[in-house]
N, C-alpha and C positions, 0 to 999 in steps of 0.2 A: 882167301884161299889160303894164306898165310894165318887169318884167326883159325880158320879150321884145322888146319893142322895143328896148332898151339893146342887147342882145346882137345884134339885128340890124342896126341904126344902124351899131354899132362895127364889125361885119363890112364892111357897106357902104361905109364910111369909110377902112377901112384896106385896101384892094384896090389894088395899086400894078401899074405896068407891070413892074417888074422880078420874076422868080420866089421870090427869096429872102426879099423885104421879103413879099410875098404870106403864103409858106406860115408865116413867122414870126408874121405877125398872126393868122392864121386858128387858129394853135397859142397864143397868146395868149387869141383871144376866147373859145374851149372853154375853156379853163383858169378865164378869168373867171366864165363864168356858172357853171359847175360849181360852183364856188367861193359864188358869191351864192344859188345854191339851197341847197346845206346849210347855211350860214349864218341864211340868212334861214328856213328850217323850223324850227331850234330855236329860235331867238329865238321865234317865232311859238307854238311849243309852249310857252312859257315864262310869256308875257304877253299872251295870247288866250284865258283860259277866261270864258266871258261866259254870259249868259243870255237867253235870246228871247221876247219878250212873244207872247201870244196871237192879236196880229192883225198878221201881216207884211205891210210894205207890198209893194207891185207891185214886182218889179223885171224888167223886161223886157231887160234887154241888162246886158253888162259897161260900159259906160259909168255907168248907173244907180249899178251897184255901188260903181263907183269913188269917184262924188259922194258916195256916204249914209254914214253912220256903223252899219249895221245891223248886227245881232248874229243870225246864223245859227244854225237849228237849235234843239232843245228846251232848256228850262231846267236839265237836269242834263246836258247832253251835253258833251263835251270836243272839240274839233276844232284842227287844226293850222294855222295860217293865218301867212301870208306876209304880211312888212313890205317894203311897197313905196312908192315916191314918185309924189306925184302929178304933178311936175315931172319929166319924163323928161331933160329937158338938163341937170340938175344934176349935180354931181361923185358919188360911190359913197357919200361920208361923209353927204350933205345926206341920199340915199335911206335911210340907216338912222338919221336922226333925225327923219324925218316919218313913222310908221307910220300906216297906215290897213291895215284889217282885211279882209282877202280869203281866202275859202276856196278850197284849192288842191288839186288831185286829181295826183300826179303820172303820167305816162305817158298823158294825153289833150291835145288839142289847146290851145293858148293863143291864139295868133296866127299870122299867116303871115308870113314874113319874105321878103326878095328872093332869090328863086331862082337861085342860082349853081352853074352844073354846073363845079365843080374837078374832079372827078373823071377826066371826058373830057381835061383839059388836065395830066393828072399827070405824062404822060411828058417836056412840056417844061419841069417845074420840076424844080429841084434837089432836093428832099425834100418829099413831099405826107404831111399829117396830117390825117387823116379828121374831120369834126365829131365831138363824143361825142355819142351817143345814149343816154338811158335805155331807151325801151322804143319799139317802132315803134307808131305811132298807125294808127287805122283808115283816114284819108284822108290818108295819106301823109305829114305834117306831124308835128313833132315839139313839145313845151312843155308849157303849162299850159291848163286851161280854168276860167273863173269858172260856178260852178251857181247857180242860185237855188234858190228853197224847193222841197223835194220834200215833197208832200202824204200819200205813201205811207210818210214816214220816221215816223208818229207811234206805232207799237206798241213797247212797250218790248223786245219779241224782235229786232225790226229794228236798235233802236238797241244793243241788246248784240253783233249780229253787224255793226254797223258799229264800235263802237269794235276789238271783236276783228280784224277785220281791218286797221284802222290800224296796232291795235299789232304786231299781225305783219308788215307790211309794213315798220313802222319797224325792228323786230328784224332783219327780215332784210336791211336795207340797211344796218347799221351795226354795231358789235359791241360794241353794248348793249342789253341786254333792257329792253323798255319795256311797262309803263308805269313811268316814275321815281317814288322818292321825294323830297320836298323837298331833303334833304341832297344825295341824286345829282345832284339838277337844279341846287343851288348848284354843285358841285363840277363839273358838265359846263358850266355858264355861265362859268365862270372857264375852262376848256378852251377855249372857244367864244371867248372873247374875246383869250384868248392867239393862239389860233389865227388871229383875225380882224387882229390887230395885223400877226402875221407875212404875213398875204396882202397888207394894205394894203403892207407894207413891199416885199415880192414884186413887186407890181402897179408902185410907184413905178418900182423898180429896173428893170424889164422896158421901162416907158413911157420912162424916161432911154436905156435903150440902143435903142429905138425911134427917138426922136427922133435919135440919134444916127447911126443907120443911114439915117435919112430925109436926113440933112444932108449925109450923104457922098456922092460924085460917083459914079456907076454907069454911066456912058457907056459904050457899047460900046468907043469908042477908046481909053479908060484902061482898058478890062478886057483888049482885044487888046495895050495894049504892058506890062501886067503880066504878061500871060501869057507874051508875048516875053521879058521880063525875066527872068521865072521859068525860063522854058525856056533862056535864055543863062546863068543861074548853075546851073542843072542840069550844064548843059555843062561849064561851066567847076568845079563840083566833080567830074564824072567824071574830068575832066583832070588834077586836083590829087590825085584820091585814085589814079589811074594811077602819075602821079609819084612820090607815097609810096609806093605799091605796090613802084614799081621803086628806089626810093631804099632801102626795106627790105629787098627783096632784095639789093640792094648789099652793103647793110652788112651782112646776113647772109654772103653771100659773102666778104666782107674779114674778117670775123671767121674763118669758116671757114681761110682762107689764113694767117690771124694764130695761129690753134689748130694746122694744119698746121707751118707754121714751128717754136713752140714743141715740139712734137714731134718735129720734127726735130733741132732743138737737142738737146734731152733724148736722144736716140736716138745723136746723134755722140759726146755726153758719155758716155754710158753704153759706147757702143764702144771708146771712148780707152781708158775705165779697164779694159775688157775686154781691150784690145791688152796693156798693163802688165802686167794679171795674167796673162796668157798667156805674156808674154816671159819674166817672171820664173819662169813654171813650166817654158819648156820649156829656160830656162839649168840649171832642177833639174835637169829629165828628162835632157838632155844629157850633165852631169856622170854621174848615175845610168847611162846607157848606154854611157859607154864603160866603166866599171867592170863591167858586166855583159859587154860586149863580150868583156873581158879574160876574166872568169871563164869565157866560152862558149868561149873558145879552149882554155882547160885543159880544161872537158868536152868537147870534141871529141876532143881527145887520149885522154882517158880512155876515151871511145865508141868511137874507133878501135880501141884495145887489146880492149876487149871483144869487137868486132865478128870481128876476126881469132880470137878463142878462140870465139865461137859458129858459126864456120863449120867450125871441127873439129869443131862437138857435134853429135850426132844429134837433129835438133827433135823428132821422133816419139817416140823414147825418152825425151826429157826431157819432152816434154808429157804424152805416154800412159804411165805405169808401171803394165804387167799382171803380175800376183804372184800368189801364191796365200797364203791363211791359212788352217791346216785344211785342211777339207773345200770352203772358198771359195774361188773365186775372185775375185781383185779389182782393180779398176782405180783407181790415184789414191786407195788404202788403203780405197774403198769397197768394199763385201761386196756380191756379187751372187747372191741366193738366200737360204734361210734353212733352219733345221732347227729339229725340235721339242725339240731338248737345248741349241740354241743360235740362239735366236729373233735375226730383224735386223728391225729397223723400216723399215718400209715409205717413209720419206721416204731413208733410206739407198739401198734398193733402186732408188728412181726416179733418183736422183742416179748411182748405177752405171749405169742403162741411158742415162743422157743423154751420159755420158763416152762410154760405148760406141757411141752413134747420131754425135757428134762425130767421132770416130777414122776410123769406116769411110766418113764424108761426105768426111772430108780426104783418105783412099787414094784412094776413087773420083775426087776432082777432080783427085788428082797423077797419076792415068793417064787421065785425060780420060773416064771411065768413065760412063755415063747409065744407072741401072737401070730394067730393065722392069718395068710395071706400078705401080712404086711409086717414091716419092719421099720420103727421109728426110729430116726437119726437127728437127734437134738444138735444144732449146729447155729447158736444164736440165733441174731434174726434172719437167719438163713435155712432156719431147720426144713427136714423136708420127712415125707414116708413113702419107703421103698416098696412099691407094690411086685410081691413076689411072683406072682403068677403070670402078670402081663410084662413083668420086669422092665419097669419104668418108674420114674423118680416123680411124686406128686409135692409140690412147693407149699409149704405152709408160710408161703408171705406173699404181697402183693405191692405193686407201687400204685395202682389206679390207673387213672387214664382211659383214653376210650377201647386201647385193645384189652384191657383189662375185663370191659365188661364182656367181650366175646370168648374170653377164656376160661375154661371149665376146670383147669386140674387143681386152680387155688379147691374150688368148692370140691372137687373130688378130694383131694386131702384133708378137707375139714369132716367130709363123712367118713373115711378112712380111720380118723383119729377117733372120732365118736364109735366107731364099730370095735376100736382096741380096748379103749375105755368102757363097752359094753363085755367083751372078753373078762376084762379085769372084774368088773363086778361077778359076772358069774365065777371067777374064782374064787371071790370072798366069800360068795353063799356056800359054795362048795367046804369053807373050813367053819362056816357058821350059818347054818340054815335060817337062825330068826334075823339076821342082817339084810337090812333093805336099803337101798339108795332110795332119797326122797323124790326123783324123778324118773319116770321109766324113760328107756332110748331103745332105738331099732336101729337096724342096719343100713336104712335108708336116710339117714342124717337128722331125722325127728326127735324131739324131747317132748312129752308129755307131763301136764300138770295136772296131777290128779286130784287135788282140791276143786279147780275149775273146770278141767276135762279139755281145754287147750293144748294144741300141740303146736310147735316152733320149729324151723328147720335150722340148720346151721349155715346154709347155702347161702350164699352173698345174692347170685343173680337171680332175678325174678322173686326179690324178698325185700321188704322194706326195709330199712335200716334198725327200726324201734325191734322189729320179730327177730332178727339177725341177732340184735344186742342180748335180748333177754335170752335166746336159747343160749349165747355165750355163757351169760351169767349161771344158767339152771346149770350147764356143763361142768362150770368151776365149781360150783355147789358140791354136785355130785364127788367129783374129783377131792374137795376138803374132807367129805363124809369118810373116803377110802382111805385118805392120807392117814386121820385120826384111828382109824381101827387097824391099820397096819401098825402105828405107833402104839396102841394098846397091847399089838399082840408082841411086838418086838420091843419092847420098854428097854431090856438089859440086854440086847444084842445091836443098839445104834452103833456102838465103838467097831464094827467089824465093817460099817459102808466106808 
């Protein structure tokens, strides 16, 4: 009851008009009350194990219990008692130095205090901390209640049940299991004394701080003045920060300009070095150029003399030398054909076909002749003929092997070449009706020897090597005659090729 009155009077005495002071004092009151309850509970446990006489005096109310020195419960029962003070107005130190024995039960009413509804005023406070509540009681208030003798607690079973409940309650509300032995109790007492000392020190510090707050002026005018001053300082801070940011930007800009100037200086220095280096280089190149000019003048004189020589030379005869080697017709020393007794490698045959295709293409271009159905594409030893009607390429080269005997494209390419040669012959006869090639040709790939009346096919498949080689030799002979006719007609125009 004394603790409850101290708690209630402390709350009522510290309520001030200023909201900050009110909230702070409420927090101090809750903290003080909770510390008193925990400290007093453990000290009561250590010092108040007593026996009760057979005839207990009549205790009607809490005041009789305060004035008495009665021991409550049976001779072997242990209860936890609270050390309280008879004088409520004395300091907290005197409260702990004047113990009387009170039986306490946590979570039941102790006494009523002044009802102050702070929760309804929470919106007007800077910060509101609700009062600490152990367990809600049935009548709506919190605290402790003093109990008298219970006639129904004489049985041993009831006493053991009370002990068990008390021990369980203490164990559940602390980090220590109860009951404690004597050694543990001494240790716990030392800990509680130390905690009490720290609590007193904290209480004194909070009290001093509270007095400091009370002594300070809390008038609205001062608050408005301070608020205005704070706003002015914030505005000044923003202005200074803006100026600082502006100065930093200017500093960065100046640093960039300095860096740019340094880079420009370095670039100009490099350009100067490069200029002198190039100047020396150009002087050296000028001297070399003058020497080369003299050399080129001499080369030009030699070239002019060679040009005059080349003008009198037959370009086709010099470029494409068609002759024979035994049974083979040759072009630029490449044999065109093969024999069982004198086999020729296919790479040489392909090269000969490439030279033949190039010669016929050059002669046709000289006559402005465009072949019908075909277009010859000279490509070295991989030359081919493009069929413009069927849009396919016919190779003028082969590699032999088993696959070659079943591939007819090579034969089709040679037949197409002979067809182009026949068109070239017809173009020559248009310019000179008396001109005739020594061997007749047709579009089916056959060449006729008029002296013997024999015909030979340019196809490789289903043909003997002798017949095929002789047909190619006759074809080169016709091409050589056509070359001679073109050379005679355009003797003075070979330099245009």
